[in-house]
N, CA, C and O of each residue as an XYZ file, in Angstrom:
372
protein
N     -33.586      3.011     -1.371
C     -32.554      3.538     -2.242
C     -31.301      2.672     -2.119
O     -30.901      2.313     -1.012
N     -30.700      2.347     -3.218
C     -29.480      1.554     -3.260
C     -28.306      2.403     -2.812
O     -28.201      3.574     -3.178
N     -27.416      1.808     -2.015
C     -26.208      2.512     -1.603
C     -24.998      1.878     -2.286
O     -24.903      0.657     -2.404
N     -24.091      2.720     -2.726
C     -22.858      2.269     -3.370
C     -21.695      2.873     -2.604
O     -21.651      4.082     -2.377
N     -20.751      2.025     -2.206
C     -19.536      2.460     -1.526
C     -18.349      1.949     -2.318
O     -18.376      0.842     -2.855
N     -17.304      2.766     -2.387
C     -16.110      2.372     -3.126
C     -14.866      2.791     -2.345
O     -14.669      3.970     -2.055
N     -14.046      1.823     -2.015
C     -12.764      2.072     -1.343
C     -11.735      2.355     -2.433
O     -11.616      1.594     -3.393
N     -10.993      3.451     -2.281
C     -10.073      3.889     -3.322
C      -8.757      4.389     -2.735
O      -8.610      4.545     -1.522
N      -7.809      4.632     -3.632
C      -6.631      5.452     -3.351
C      -6.494      6.421     -4.525
O      -6.929      6.109     -5.634
N      -5.898      7.589     -4.297
C      -5.923      8.624     -5.332
C      -5.113      8.324     -6.597
O      -5.435      8.863     -7.656
N      -4.105      7.508     -6.528
C      -3.258      7.263     -7.704
C      -3.611      5.980     -8.451
O      -2.893      5.577     -9.366
N      -4.694      5.349     -8.073
C      -5.092      4.070     -8.650
C      -5.902      4.289     -9.927
O      -7.009      4.823     -9.861
N      -5.375      3.886    -11.092
C      -6.130      4.082    -12.333
C      -7.403      3.244    -12.386
O      -8.368      3.642    -13.038
N      -7.426      2.101    -11.718
C      -8.629      1.270    -11.697
C      -9.732      1.942    -10.872
O     -10.916      1.823    -11.186
N      -9.327      2.645     -9.818
C     -10.292      3.401     -9.015
C     -10.932      4.491     -9.862
O     -12.149      4.677     -9.835
N     -10.108      5.207    -10.613
C     -10.621      6.267    -11.484
C     -11.587      5.694    -12.517
O     -12.627      6.287    -12.803
N     -11.235      4.536    -13.071
C     -12.084      3.914    -14.086
C     -13.442      3.524    -13.506
O     -14.479      3.757    -14.127
N     -13.431      2.934    -12.319
C     -14.685      2.526    -11.679
C     -15.542      3.742    -11.343
O     -16.749      3.738    -11.584
N     -14.927      4.775    -10.791
C     -15.678      5.988    -10.445
C     -16.245      6.650    -11.697
O     -17.373      7.144    -11.688
N     -15.462      6.658    -12.769
C     -15.937      7.263    -14.027
C     -17.172      6.527    -14.551
O     -18.128      7.163    -14.995
N     -17.159      5.191    -14.502
C     -18.311      4.422    -14.964
C     -19.544      4.741    -14.113
O     -20.634      4.944    -14.647
N     -19.371      4.785    -12.812
C     -20.498      5.110    -11.934
C     -21.009      6.525    -12.206
O     -22.218      6.756    -12.226
N     -20.102      7.459    -12.412
C     -20.508      8.837    -12.694
C     -21.223      8.934    -14.033
O     -22.192      9.683    -14.158
N     -20.766      8.193    -15.037
C     -21.436      8.192    -16.340
C     -22.864      7.685    -16.229
O     -23.736      8.078    -17.005
N     -23.095      6.811    -15.260
C     -24.433      6.274    -15.038
C     -25.209      7.132    -14.041
O     -26.317      6.774    -13.641
N     -24.626      8.265    -13.640
C     -25.259      9.175    -12.673
C     -25.601      8.482    -11.361
O     -26.671      8.698    -10.793
N     -24.677      7.645    -10.887
C     -24.871      6.901     -9.653
C     -24.155      7.623     -8.517
O     -22.961      7.910     -8.608
N     -24.891      7.911     -7.449
C     -24.282      8.465     -6.241
C     -23.509      7.357     -5.532
O     -23.954      6.210     -5.477
N     -22.348      7.717     -4.992
C     -21.582      6.741     -4.243
C     -20.795      7.434     -3.153
O     -20.486      8.622     -3.237
N     -20.477      6.661     -2.125
C     -19.601      7.135     -1.066
C     -18.208      6.631     -1.381
O     -17.995      5.425     -1.505
N     -17.266      7.537     -1.510
C     -15.874      7.168     -1.753
C     -15.140      7.165     -0.424
O     -15.207      8.131      0.336
N     -14.443      6.079     -0.152
C     -13.645      5.942      1.057
C     -12.188      5.912      0.615
O     -11.686      4.882      0.167
N     -11.518      7.046      0.745
C     -10.128      7.205      0.319
C      -9.223      6.643      1.408
O      -9.146      7.197      2.504
N      -8.545      5.554      1.106
C      -7.716      4.883      2.098
C      -6.418      5.628      2.409
O      -5.739      5.291      3.379
N      -6.062      6.621      1.613
C      -4.915      7.462      1.964
C      -5.326      8.484      3.021
O      -4.549      8.795      3.923
N      -6.535      8.999      2.908
C      -7.015      9.975      3.878
C      -7.482      9.313      5.168
O      -7.384      9.903      6.244
N      -7.986      8.097      5.061
C      -8.480      7.364      6.231
C      -7.878      5.962      6.257
O      -8.588      4.977      6.055
N      -6.550      5.866      6.509
C      -5.889      4.556      6.446
C      -6.435      3.551      7.454
O      -6.304      2.345      7.248
N      -7.036      4.016      8.523
C      -7.610      3.109      9.507
C      -8.774      2.288      8.964
O      -9.157      1.284      9.564
N      -9.331      2.700      7.848
C     -10.474      1.975      7.272
C     -10.044      0.818      6.369
O     -10.888      0.078      5.864
N      -8.726      0.659      6.163
C      -8.249     -0.464      5.344
C      -8.638     -1.800      5.973
O      -9.035     -2.724      5.263
N      -8.530     -1.912      7.291
C      -8.911     -3.155      7.978
C     -10.393     -3.442      7.757
O     -10.787     -4.593      7.571
N     -11.198     -2.409      7.778
C     -12.635     -2.546      7.503
C     -12.851     -3.085      6.090
O     -13.662     -3.987      5.877
N     -12.116     -2.523      5.128
C     -12.238     -2.975      3.742
C     -11.841     -4.445      3.619
O     -12.539     -5.230      2.978
N     -10.718     -4.813      4.236
C     -10.240     -6.200      4.159
C     -11.278     -7.170      4.718
O     -11.501     -8.241      4.154
N     -11.901     -6.797      5.810
C     -12.928     -7.660      6.403
C     -14.153     -7.753      5.497
O     -14.665     -8.845      5.248
N     -14.610     -6.628      5.014
C     -15.803     -6.614      4.161
C     -15.544     -7.314      2.830
O     -16.434     -7.971      2.290
N     -14.326     -7.175      2.298
C     -13.983     -7.737      0.993
C     -13.426     -9.153      1.112
O     -12.848     -9.682      0.163
N     -13.603     -9.753      2.268
C     -13.167    -11.131      2.521
C     -11.699    -11.330      2.182
O     -11.319    -12.321      1.556
N     -10.866    -10.355      2.611
C      -9.421    -10.471      2.472
C      -8.835     -9.914      1.191
O      -7.613     -9.848      1.058
N      -9.673     -9.508      0.239
C      -9.127     -8.909     -0.981
C      -8.463     -7.591     -0.608
O      -9.056     -6.769      0.091
N      -7.233     -7.387     -1.073
C      -6.437     -6.255     -0.655
C      -6.370     -5.117     -1.672
O      -5.964     -4.007     -1.326
N      -6.753     -5.373     -2.893
C      -6.600     -4.370     -3.942
C      -7.759     -3.378     -3.937
O      -8.866     -3.676     -3.487
N      -7.465     -2.199     -4.450
C      -8.513     -1.196     -4.640
C      -8.719     -1.015     -6.129
O      -7.788     -1.200     -6.914
N      -9.910     -0.660     -6.519
C     -11.047     -0.380     -5.656
C     -11.720     -1.658     -5.189
O     -11.587     -2.718     -5.800
N     -12.439     -1.529     -4.098
C     -13.391     -2.543     -3.670
C     -14.732     -1.843     -3.646
O     -14.886     -0.797     -3.016
N     -15.704     -2.423     -4.335
C     -16.997     -1.777     -4.549
C     -18.092     -2.612     -3.886
O     -18.126     -3.836     -4.009
N     -18.983     -1.917     -3.182
C     -20.084     -2.559     -2.479
C     -21.388     -1.903     -2.894
O     -21.500     -0.677     -2.917
N     -22.366     -2.722     -3.219
C     -23.709     -2.249     -3.567
C     -24.657     -2.847     -2.535
O     -24.792     -4.066     -2.423
N     -25.303     -1.971     -1.793
C     -26.175     -2.399     -0.694
C     -25.451     -3.364      0.242
O     -26.029     -4.349      0.703
N     -24.181     -3.071      0.516
C     -23.397     -3.866      1.440
C     -22.805     -5.130      0.864
O     -22.009     -5.797      1.524
N     -23.178     -5.469     -0.351
C     -22.672     -6.695     -0.992
C     -21.451     -6.359     -1.831
O     -21.509     -5.489     -2.700
N     -20.346     -7.048     -1.574
C     -19.137     -6.833     -2.347
C     -19.292     -7.338     -3.759
O     -19.665     -8.490     -3.982
N     -19.003     -6.466     -4.722
C     -19.071     -6.919     -6.115
C     -17.680     -7.036     -6.717
O     -17.533     -7.462     -7.863
N     -16.646     -6.658     -5.947
C     -15.277     -6.767     -6.428
C     -14.702     -5.428     -6.816
O     -15.015     -4.402     -6.212
N     -13.856     -5.447     -7.832
C     -13.139     -4.257     -8.252
C     -13.618     -3.691     -9.571
O     -14.732     -3.961    -10.018
N     -12.759     -2.906    -10.182
C     -13.081     -2.215    -11.422
C     -13.409     -3.183    -12.553
O     -14.371     -2.968    -13.291
N     -12.627     -4.236    -12.696
C     -12.890     -5.213    -13.756
C     -14.239     -5.904    -13.551
O     -14.957     -6.179    -14.512
N     -14.573     -6.178    -12.292
C     -15.858     -6.817    -11.990
C     -17.013     -5.872    -12.310
O     -18.037     -6.299    -12.845
N     -16.851     -4.598    -11.986
C     -17.871     -3.600    -12.306
C     -18.057     -3.497    -13.817
O     -19.186     -3.468    -14.308
N     -16.943     -3.441    -14.555
C     -17.002     -3.353    -16.014
C     -17.640     -4.613    -16.619
O     -18.365     -4.523    -17.610
N     -17.376     -5.772    -16.033
C     -17.964     -7.017    -16.532
C     -19.479     -7.018    -16.327
O     -20.222     -7.473    -17.196
N     -19.937     -6.511    -15.186
C     -21.382     -6.399    -14.958
C     -22.014     -5.496    -16.007
O     -23.094     -5.792    -16.519
N     -21.346     -4.402    -16.323
C     -21.850     -3.478    -17.349
C     -21.882     -4.162    -18.715
O     -22.867     -4.044    -19.444
N     -20.815     -4.872    -19.064
C     -20.735     -5.537    -20.373
C     -21.812     -6.607    -20.535
O     -22.310     -6.827    -21.639
N     -22.168     -7.268    -19.442
C     -23.213     -8.298    -19.489
C     -24.617     -7.708    -19.380
O     -25.606     -8.438    -19.451
N     -24.706     -6.392    -19.206
C     -26.007     -5.745    -19.086
C     -26.663     -5.943    -17.729
O     -27.879     -5.794    -17.605
N     -25.882     -6.276    -16.716
C     -26.419     -6.563    -15.391
C     -26.273     -5.402    -14.410
O     -26.897     -5.405    -13.349
N     -25.457     -4.415    -14.756
C     -25.161     -3.349    -13.805
C     -26.383     -2.480    -13.529
O     -26.641     -2.142    -12.373
N     -27.131     -2.114    -14.549
C     -28.301     -1.253    -14.344
C     -29.314     -1.902    -13.410
O     -29.897     -1.219    -12.568
N     -29.531     -3.187    -13.540
C     -30.472     -3.884    -12.663
C     -29.969     -3.886    -11.228
O     -30.746     -3.708    -10.290
N     -28.656     -4.089    -11.060
C     -28.060     -4.078     -9.743
C     -28.196     -2.707     -9.083
O     -28.395     -2.606     -7.873
N     -28.086     -1.662     -9.889
C     -28.152     -0.297     -9.382
C     -29.554      0.281     -9.456
O     -29.747      1.469     -9.197
N     -30.522     -0.532     -9.803
C     -31.881     -0.097    -10.076
C     -32.471      0.919     -9.138
O     -33.152      1.838     -9.592
N     -32.239      0.795     -7.841
C     -32.841      1.715     -6.901
C     -31.967      2.886     -6.546
O     -32.325      3.666     -5.662
N     -30.820      3.046     -7.207
C     -29.862      4.074     -6.837
C     -30.371      5.472     -7.181
O     -30.978      5.689     -8.229
N     -30.111      6.412     -6.275
C     -30.393      7.826     -6.540
C     -29.396      8.294     -7.584
O     -28.197      8.361     -7.313
N     -29.875      8.612     -8.756
C     -28.995      8.953     -9.872
C     -28.900     10.452    -10.098
O     -28.720     10.894    -11.233
N     -29.020     11.243     -9.034
C     -28.989     12.693     -9.228
C     -27.638     13.296     -8.891
O     -27.252     14.288     -9.509
N     -26.906     12.742     -7.942
C     -25.682     13.391     -7.483
C     -24.465     13.076     -8.339
O     -23.590     13.930     -8.489
N     -24.382     11.877     -8.905
C     -23.285     11.540     -9.806
C     -21.945     11.334     -9.156
O     -20.919     11.446     -9.826
N     -21.916     11.042     -7.893
C     -20.654     10.749     -7.228
C     -20.530     11.505     -5.939
O     -21.320     12.397     -5.631
N     -19.515     11.127     -5.190
C     -19.318     11.748     -3.883
C     -18.266     12.808     -3.951
O     -17.963     13.444     -2.942
């Protein structure tokens, strides 16, 4: 099963956009709210190779970038293949 993780903050419109796209595709994901767990920001920075903006999205541990990158994968028709093994029953975390 494919795992999707997304680092977010609650007031970030790009975070909302990325989560909405994943939910529309019925993709389960783990949301890591950096306001609730600020200690995980260092983890995000390391995993995202220094990228500081949110959201940062990971599919099976591989960083795919942020909201614009997720939307670009969808526009190119590549997102469904990337998420191919994802459990599509929960629709979000």
